[in-house]
N, C-alpha and C positions, 0 to 999 in steps of 0.2 A: 422522392425525397433521398438524396444522396448523402453519403457520410464524407465530409471533406476532412482534411488533416486535423483542423481543430476539434472537430466532433470526436475523431478517434482518440486524440490525446485526453479529451474531457472524460470519455468513457474509461480509458486506460487509467487515468487518475482516480475515478470513483472506485473502480475494481481494486486498485492498490491499496486504496485507503480502507476498503471493506476487509480485504484480506489481512491487512496489517492489524485492523481491529480485532479480527478472529484469532490471529496468532498471539496477540498480547493476552486476549482473554483466555486462551488455551494455556498459555504459560502461567497465568495468574491463578486459575480456578481449577484446571485439570492436573497439572503436574506440580507436586510439592518438592521435587528433588532439584538437581542442578539442571535438569533438562528445561525447567520452566524458565530459568534465566535465558537459555537459548532461544526458545520461543520468543520471549518478550524482546530479545535483542533483534531477531530477524524481522519481528513485526515493526520495530523502530526503523529498521533499514527499509522496510517497505514504505514508511511514511516518507523517508528521504527521497526515495526514487519517484513517488507520486508528487512531491514537492517539485523536483526537476521536471516532470512531465507538465505540471501545471505552469511552470516558468517558460516552457518551450511553446505553449501555445500563442500562436500569432507570429512567431519567429522563424518557425521551420517552413 
């Protein structure tokens, strides 16, 4: 079972969504100061990159 480019992009998308959720969760529940907003915005950025990875499947 080899990993082709679509499988790699699918795993990258899954990992990026997972890390994005963890960052948003850390920003919401762990940090009550301004740092929480930073964690949440970086988590949303991870979602945006995961969306791009998902859009690239089958095209690269």
